[in-house]
Each structure stands twice: as structure tokens, then as C-alpha cells.
N, C-alpha and C positions, 0 to 999 in steps of 0.2 A: 255478366260484365260484358259481353258480345251485346246483350238487348240493349244496354244502357248504349254503349256506344253507337250502334244503328239509331236509337233514340236520337240521340243528341246530333247526329248527321241530319238526320231525315230534319230538325227543328233548322240545323244553320241553313238547310235548303230551303223552309219556307222563309227564312229572315232575309236570304239572299232574293227568292224570287219574289217578296213583299218589296223589298227595296227598288226591284226593277219595275212593278207596279207601280208603285209611286213615282218614278222618273219617268216612265210610259204616259203618265197620267198629264203629270205636267209641262212636260215639253214631247209632245207629239212630234212638234215637225220633224225632230231627227231621224224619224223614221216612217221612210215614205211608203213603203208597201202598207202599212197600216190603213186603214180608212174609219176614223170614231165617227161616233153617228150624233156627235154633238157633246156639252158641256155633260148632260146628264150622263151619260157613259163614263167619261172621264173622272166626275164628281162619285160616282160610285167605284171605279177602279180603285181610285184615290184613297177613296174610306176604306173600302174593304180590304186594299194593300198594308192602311195604317192600322188597322185592328190588329192583322197578319203578324205585322211587325211587332207590335205590343206583346201579343201572345207570346211571340219567339224570344222576345228579351226578358219578359216573367219567367218562361219557362227554362231557359236556359241557366237565369240568373237562380233559380230556385234548386235546379238541382246540384250547386254546388254548395247550398247552403247546410249545413250540420243539424240533425235536431239536436236539439238540447234538454228535450224530457224523452221519458221512458213511455210509453203506453201500454197498456196493458187491457185487453177487453175482457170482462167479466161477466157474467151472467146477468149481473146489475146493471151495467153498463162501462164506462170508460174510465178506465183508473191513470192517472198521469201522475210519475213520480219525477221530482227535479234532479236535474244533475246536481247541484247544490245539497238538496236532501242526502244523495246518495253519500258523496264526499264529507258530508257533517258525520254520517253514520260511521263511516269510514275511519273517521279523526276518532271518534270516539272508541271504536273498536281497538285501534292499535295503539291510541294512548293508555290504553290500560294496563300494555305490558310494559315494565321496567327495565326491557332491556333495547330498547326504542326510543329516540328523539327527531326531533323537526321533521315531524307528519308532511307529508305533500302530496296527497290524493288527487286524482283525476279520471274520468270514468269517458268513455265513448261509445256511441253505438253501432253496430257496423251489422246491417241485412238483420234488424231486429233482436241483436243478441248483444246485452251489457258486458262491455269490457272494463276492468277497472286496474288502473295502474296506480302503485303508492310509491312514493320515492321516499327513504327514510333513512337517517344515520344511524348507528348501531355501536353498542358498546363490546368493545374489544373481549372482556372478559365471561363473555358468554358464548353458548353453544349458536353460534346463528343458524347455519343451516337447520336446525331441529326449530329454533324461534320461525324462521322465515315459513316453512312449511307448515308450523301453529297458525301463525297469522293468515296466510293465504285459505287455510280449511276455515277458520275462525270469520273471517269476512265473508266468504261466500255463504256459508250458514247462517249468518245475523242476516245480511242485506236479504236473503231470500225470507227467513222467520219474520224481519221486522217490517220490509215492504214489499213482501210477496214479489220480487224481481228473481228471474233464475240468471245469477250471473255464468256467462259461458268462460271466462279467464279471469285468474288475479294474479297481476305481476308486480313482485315484489322488488324494488331496484334501490339498493343498497349502494346510496352515494357517496359513502364516507363513514369510517371505523372511528370511534371515539373513546379514546382511555378515559375512564370513570375516574374524578376528582377525588384523591384518598380522602379520610375525613381529617379533619385537623385537630391532631392530637398534641401540638407546639405547647410547651409549658414554658413559661419564663423561669429564670434562676432562682424566682422569687416561690414558685410554687402553683402560682396560681394562672388559669387555663384562658 
């Protein structure tokens, strides 16, 4: 984390220096002690400062992007697994549980490790804690088995507890259902 902060501060410094270089190249009259050797030097200064400015902007913006795909280097090349593939597999796994509904999976990559979060609604007539523990281990195992991606952490959040609807056993007075 400290390395990233130092790296970001260095690029901010390059950004500020490049702005100063562009300003100095365009308006040198405000700096009386600087002797410019002509338009060629000023043009080179402006060009170089512009290149550094664009590099600093690109680098600063790319630091704030989150990777959307999980990449694994194998002996045969690079394997890329999309975030939506992981989410679809998690929906399939959790959807097979009869005690869970409204599955909303998401995942993120931090420090080249995959973290999965699943928000669900659970039925109140089941053992919720046991079912959640089973789901966590199933998700971790299935994602590794089917996609070859090691999952660092699986977090299941129960956002709502729901009662099951009772089977309709209503009979009319005539005896038909």
C-alpha cells in the first residue's frame, strides 16, 4: 500500500512538472533569469512536457481502474476468466439450494486474489447458519473445480428472511379444490 502511495505521488509530481514545462515553453517572458536558445528548445520542452503530461494522466487514471477479469498464468499460456462467468457459476450453485432465493452474486479481485460476495434471501424454516456454511464451501470448491480459480474468501449475506408460502389446501364447500 505504501509503495502504491509513493508511486502515485511520483506521478503527481511528474504531472505538475510537465504542466510547469508546458507553461515555461509557451510563456518564457515571465521567467527573466532563464535564457532560452530559441524556438527549437522551447518546442522540444513543450513536446517532452506534453508527453509526460499524457503519461501521468494515463497512469493516474489506470491506478483507479479495477480489473474485471481474473487472469491465471498456466504452463500453456494465460487463462482469463471473466467476472460474469464467476457470477453465473455462483448463481447456478446457489440456485440449486431449495432454502435460498433472490441470488445476487458479485466478485472482486484484490492483490490477485478472488473474493466472492453473494446476497441472498433465505427461508426461515431451515437451518440458516448450516446452509450458509455449506454454500460457502460449495462455492469455493465449484469455482476452483470448474474454472480453476482459487477463491480467497466467500461472503454470503442474508439480506432478508422469508417465510415459505403454505401449500394451498383450500377446499370449497362443495369439496373441490
